[in-house]
C-alpha positions in Angstrom: -146.3 -178.5 2.2 -142.7 -178.8 3.5 -141.3 -176.2 5.9 -137.7 -175.5 7.0 -137.3 -174.7 10.7 -134.1 -173.0 11.6 -133.4 -172.9 15.3 -130.6 -170.5 16.1 -128.8 -171.2 19.4 -128.0 -168.7 22.1 -124.3 -168.3 23.0 -123.0 -171.0 25.4 -126.1 -173.2 24.9 -124.4 -176.6 24.9 -125.3 -177.6 28.5 -129.0 -176.6 28.0 -129.0 -178.4 24.6 -127.7 -181.6 26.2 -130.2 -181.4 29.1 -133.2 -180.7 26.8 -132.3 -183.0 23.9 -134.4 -186.0 25.0 -137.6 -183.9 24.9 -136.6 -182.3 21.6 -135.9 -185.6 20.0 -139.2 -187.2 21.1 -141.1 -184.5 19.2 -139.0 -185.3 16.1 -139.6 -189.0 16.5 -143.4 -188.3 16.5 -143.1 -186.4 13.2 -141.0 -189.3 11.9 -143.6 -191.9 13.0 -146.3 -189.8 11.2 -144.2 -189.8 8.0 -143.8 -186.0 8.0 -140.1 -185.6 8.9 -137.8 -185.2 5.9 -134.6 -184.4 7.9 -133.4 -183.0 11.2 -130.1 -182.3 12.7 -127.8 -179.8 14.5 -125.5 -177.3 12.8 -122.1 -177.7 14.6 -119.7 -174.9 15.1 -116.7 -177.0 14.3 -116.1 -179.1 11.2 -114.3 -181.9 13.0 -114.7 -185.1 15.0 -114.9 -183.0 18.2 -117.7 -180.9 16.8 -120.2 -181.6 19.7 -117.8 -180.2 22.3 -117.4 -176.9 20.3 -121.2 -176.3 20.5 -123.8 -175.6 17.9 -125.1 -172.7 15.8 -128.5 -174.3 15.9 -130.6 -176.9 14.2 -132.4 -177.5 10.9 -135.6 -179.4 10.6 -137.5 -180.0 7.4 -141.0 -181.5 7.8 -144.5 -181.5 6.4 -147.2 -179.4 8.0 -150.7 -178.4 6.8 -149.8 -174.7 6.9 -147.2 -172.1 7.7 -149.1 -171.3 10.9 -149.1 -175.0 11.9 -145.3 -175.2 11.3 -144.8 -172.0 13.4 -146.9 -173.3 16.2 -145.0 -176.6 16.3 -141.7 -174.7 16.2 -142.8 -172.3 19.0 -143.5 -175.3 21.2 -140.0 -176.8 20.9 -138.4 -177.6 24.2 -135.1 -176.0 23.0 -137.0 -172.7 22.7 -138.6 -173.0 26.1 -135.3 -173.9 27.7 -133.5 -170.9 26.2 -131.3 -173.1 23.9 -132.7 -171.3 20.8 -132.5 -167.6 20.7 -135.0 -167.6 17.9 -136.7 -169.9 15.4 -137.3 -169.1 11.7 -139.9 -171.0 9.7 -140.1 -170.8 5.9 -141.8 -172.8 3.2 -139.4 -175.3 1.6 -139.4 -177.0 -1.8 -137.5 -180.2 -2.0 -135.9 -180.3 -5.5 -133.8 -183.4 -5.0 -133.8 -186.3 -4.4 
């Protein structure tokens, strides 16, 4: 089943996000290689070309996992959470209606 993983950033997390991004992206690349990643990306605070400098609200990941528990375990092991970039992570089942 698909699960939506919402990572919610702590205030002023941009430096930590930049430092931890390579480890975070490697985990996403592993899901992609396994054919389990539907989408992933940050949620910028600004709606403009300079959005990265404004920081981020967090991230959204939609991926396939065998269970809610497995999705939560994967999310709980995210380097952003360990580094304090994420204040919290929410994991919910997700139904892809389109495309």
